[in-house]
N, C-alpha and C positions, 0 to 999 in steps of 0.2 A: 504494500500500500504506500502511496505517496503521502508525505507528511508536511504540514504547514504549521509552523509555530507562531502563535499570536501572544505577545508579551504584555499581558495585563492581568490583574486579578479581579477586574470588574466585569461581572457577567453582563450587566446592562450595556457597557461599552462594547464588549465582545459581540453581543447580539446585534447592536447597531451596525457594526462593520462586517458581520459574517457574510452576507450575500455579496458585498463589494469585494471581499477577499476571494471568494469562490469564483467570481466573474473574471477577475484578473489576478490570478495567483502569482507569487514570485517564482522565478526559476530556482532550480537547486542551487544552494549556497548564495542566494541573492537576498538582500534585506531591502524591504520597502517600508515606507511609513504611510499608514492609513489613519487619518484623523488623529495624528499624534501618537499612534501606537505602532511599534516596530513589529513587522511581520516577516518571517524568514521561511525560505524554502529549505526544508530540512532533508529533502531527498526521500528515498524509499526506506521503509522500516519493515522488518519481517513480521509475520503474523504472531510469532512468539513474543515479540515486544509488547504487542497490544494485550495478549493474554497475561503476561507478567504484570503489566500496569493495572489491569482490571482487578487483580487479586490484592492490590495494595489498598489498605483502608483509607489512606489520605488522598486517593485519586477518585475524582467524580467521573463517571462514564455516562455519556449521552450518545444516543444513536438516532440518526435520521434514516429511517428504513427505506423511504422511497428512493433515495440516491445512494444507499449503502455507505453512508458516511459515519464514521465513529469520531466522537469528540472526547478527548481526555483533558481534564482540568486538574492541575496540581500546582501548588505554590502560586507563583505569579505568571503561569503560562497555560494557555489552551493549546492543545495539539489537535489539529483537524487532520484526520486520516481518511484519505480518499482512495477509491479503487485506482490502481495503476491503469495505464492505457490498455494493457493486455488483459486486465481483469474485466469481467462482465459486470456492468452496473445493473443491479437488481431493480 
């Protein structure tokens, strides 16, 4: 899965910029600023990473079923995990 890191601890701010980040995501290893928030293209993450993170009590897991997007929130970062180009979007 492709991962995008959004550096904020504000769910409200994250929600406000979420669709904007998805419509024009940063490239891998690229940082962009959206409404004052740093957004980074973190590259691909293995499915095992997501499973490990889901088991940690300090990680909030959200899922957008329609687009098969997983959102992990921990500390001051939200990680948006999207299906890679070669993965089928459910």
